[in-house]
VONULO-341532 format. One record per atom (N, C-alpha, C): x, y, z; residue in three letters. Coordinates in steps of 0.001 Angstrom, whole numbers, padded with zeros to 6 digits, always signed. Layout:
BEGIN
XYZAla;...
//
This chain:
BEGIN
-008196+071251+058484Met;-007113+070427+059001Met;-007151+070454+060530Met;-007037+069307+061125Lys;-007049+069219+062582Lys;-005737+069730+063167Lys;-005848+070284+064358Thr;-004668+070752+065079Thr;-003765+069566+065399Thr;-002486+069739+065189Lys;-001520+068692+065541Lys;-001183+068807+067022Lys;-001009+067658+067671Ile;-000740+067608+069108Ile;+000522+066797+069366Ile;+001386+067372+070176Lys;+002612+066681+070613Lys;+002450+066356+072096Lys;+002796+065126+072475Ile;+002728+064659+073862Ile;+004157+064353+074303Ile;+004613+065014+075364Thr;+005986+064842+075835Thr;+005988+064407+077289Thr;+006741+063361+077594Leu;+006918+062927+078981Leu;+007970+063835+079612Leu;+007560+064636+080604Ile;+008455+065661+081134Ile;+008937+065416+082561Ile;+008262+064532+083294Asp;+008658+064306+084692Asp;+008038+063009+085170Asp;+008449+062588+086347Lys;+007934+061367+086955Lys;+007976+061537+088458Lys;+006922+061087+089136Lys;+006833+061239+090590Lys;+006788+059913+091332Lys;+006455+058844+090675Gly;+006318+057549+091333Gly;+007654+056888+091630Gly;+007585+055813+092375Asp;+008793+055096+092795Asp;+009270+054042+091803Asp;+008438+053692+090825Tyr;+008777+052625+089893Tyr;+008892+053160+088478Tyr;+009551+052376+087627Asn;+009661+052738+086222Asn;+008372+052410+085491Asn;+008152+053081+084401Cys;+006973+052884+083575Cys;+006916+051441+083077Cys;+005750+050830+083194His;+005563+049447+082749His;+005639+049327+081229His;+005414+050434+080556Arg;+005463+050453+079089Arg;+006857+050838+078578Arg;+007740+051250+079506Gly;+009107+051600+079133Gly;+009322+053057+078767Gly;+008319+053906+078987His;+008484+055323+078675His;+009493+055960+079616His;+010225+056939+079080Arg;+011234+057668+079849Arg;+011058+059159+079637Arg;+011514+059928+080617Ile;+011465+061381+080498Ile;+012169+061786+079210Ile;+011526+062656+078461Gly;+012051+063104+077175Gly;+011383+062448+075982Gly;+010655+061342+076198Asp;+009938+060708+075092Asp;+008897+061670+074545Asp;+008784+061712+073210Val;+007839+062602+072535Val;+007009+061764+071573Val;+005706+062058+071535Phe;+004776+061327+070676Phe;+003932+062316+069883Phe;+003807+062084+068586Asp;+002881+062834+067756Asp;+001546+062090+067835Asp;+000485+062795+068226Phe;-000804+062143+068425Phe;-001299+061447+067168Phe;-001128+062060+066014Asp;-001656+061482+064778Asp;-000891+060256+064298Asp;+000413+060244+064471Thr;+001217+059169+063880Thr;+001790+058187+064892Thr;+001801+058546+066199Glu;+002462+057679+067180Glu;+001615+057371+068412Glu;+000340+057666+068351Arg;-000478+057453+069554Arg;-000508+056000+069990Arg;-000314+055067+069087Gly;-000279+053647+069439Gly;+000947+053270+070258Gly;+001943+054134+070275Lys;+003151+053875+071057Lys;+003012+054335+072506Lys;+002033+055203+072760Leu;+001826+055719+074110Leu;+001011+054721+074924Leu;+001381+054563+076175Cys;+000680+053665+077090Cys;-000824+053911+077020Cys;-001642+052869+076901Pro;-003097+053052+076827Pro;-003683+053748+078062Pro;-003108+053540+079234Met;-003621+054216+080429Met;-003387+055720+080326Met;-002213+056123+079878Ala;-001919+057546+079713Ala;-002779+058138+078603Ala;-002957+057401+077512Met;-003784+057890+076408Met;-005229+058082+076850Met;-005699+057221+077717His;-007069+057340+078231His;-007266+058679+078946His;-006247+059125+079672Val;-006310+060408+080365Val;-006125+061556+079373Val;-005238+061403+078418Ala;-004912+062476+077482Ala;-006031+062782+076498Ala;-006770+061773+076098Phe;-007701+061949+074994Phe;-008730+063069+075195Phe;-009377+063213+076350Pro;-010334+064324+076480Pro;-009685+065698+076284Pro;-008470+065870+076789Tyr;-007755+067127+076589Tyr;-007468+067356+075109Tyr;-006992+066316+074441Ile;-006655+066409+073025Ile;-007897+066725+072203Ile;-008986+066071+072523Asp;-010237+066300+071815Asp;-010675+067759+071946Asp;-010576+068307+073133Ile;-010921+069709+073363Ile;-010031+070621+072529Ile;-008711+070382+072565Leu;-007767+071223+071826Leu;-007983+071145+070320Leu;-008240+069958+069822Arg;-008370+069771+068377Arg;-009632+070382+067802Arg;-010630+070547+068628Tyr;-011894+071080+068119Tyr;-012170+072497+068611Tyr;-011076+073241+068942Gly;-011179+074660+069179Gly;-011386+075102+070614Gly;-011451+074166+071540Gly;-011638+074541+072928Gly;-010338+074964+073593Gly;-010472+075516+074768Asp;-009314+075925+075554Asp;-009279+075147+076858Asp;-008091+074853+077304Ile;-007873+074179+078579Ile;-007078+075135+079450Ile;-007502+075344+080687Pro;-006721+076224+081565Pro;-005291+075715+081700Pro;-004359+076639+081619Lys;-002948+076268+081748Lys;-002559+076234+083216Lys;-001575+075393+083540Gly;-001083+075251+084904Gly;-000104+076344+085280Gly;+000516+076167+086426Lys;+001438+077185+086945Lys;+002650+077406+086041Lys;+002986+076426+085206Asn;+004099+076575+084267Asn;+003634+077085+082904Asn;+002384+077543+082842Asn;+001779+078058+081621Asn;+001751+077018+080506Asn;+001531+075763+080886Asp;+001400+074698+079910Asp;+000285+073748+080345Asp;-000013+072783+079484Ile;-001065+071802+079755Ile;-000393+070483+080103Ile;-000685+069983+081295Arg;-000084+068741+081767Arg;-001147+067765+082241Arg;-000801+066485+082175Phe;-001649+065445+082755Phe;-000750+064335+083272Phe;-001295+063513+084147Cys;-000524+062430+084768Cys;-001047+061076+084345Cys;-000129+060131+084269Cys;-000468+058737+084099Cys;-001279+058293+085331Cys;-002307+057488+085169Pro;-003101+057067+086317Pro;-002479+055950+087156Pro;-001322+055442+086760Asp;-000671+054381+087538Asp;+000015+055005+088753Asp;-000524+054774+089938Cys;-000026+055441+091146Cys;+001393+055020+091529Cys;+001884+053902+091011Asp;+003262+053497+091292Asp;+004267+054196+090384Asp;+003788+054708+089261Val;+004676+055307+088263Val;+004534+056833+088230Val;+003333+057330+088013Ile;+002987+058753+087937Ile;+003893+059519+086956Ile;+003833+059118+085702Asn;+004495+059895+084650Asn;+003706+061168+084423Asn;+004395+062264+084173Ile;+003763+063552+083899Ile;+004059+063943+082458Ile;+002984+064171+081712Phe;+003082+064501+080301Phe;+002645+065935+080058Phe;+003199+066530+078994Lys;+002814+067875+078562Lys;+002195+067755+077175Lys;+001103+068498+076955Leu;+000458+068560+075642Leu;+000773+069909+074999Leu;+001088+069863+073711Glu;+001354+071092+072978Glu;+000691+071016+071606Glu;+000094+072128+071183Lys;-000375+072245+069805Lys;+000800+072717+068969Lys;+000904+072196+067739Tyr;+001959+072670+066821Tyr;+001493+072613+065395Tyr;
//
């Protein structure tokens, strides 16, 4: 069975709102809701998810979690990845 992955929007640094309508607190299950996540954010998330699902480790950040950013420089949504 593959590891389950939860993607949570936890912060935002850009000056504009997400073009896809995502808001802080939104949570996505990778297996059942990945189509709801912005394709630009998913493009960044996928290599991390692939590593986690197939037994690899990703160095954790200063908050002891795994984070990535949306590549849209006007928005800069910050997401957290969690195995569950």
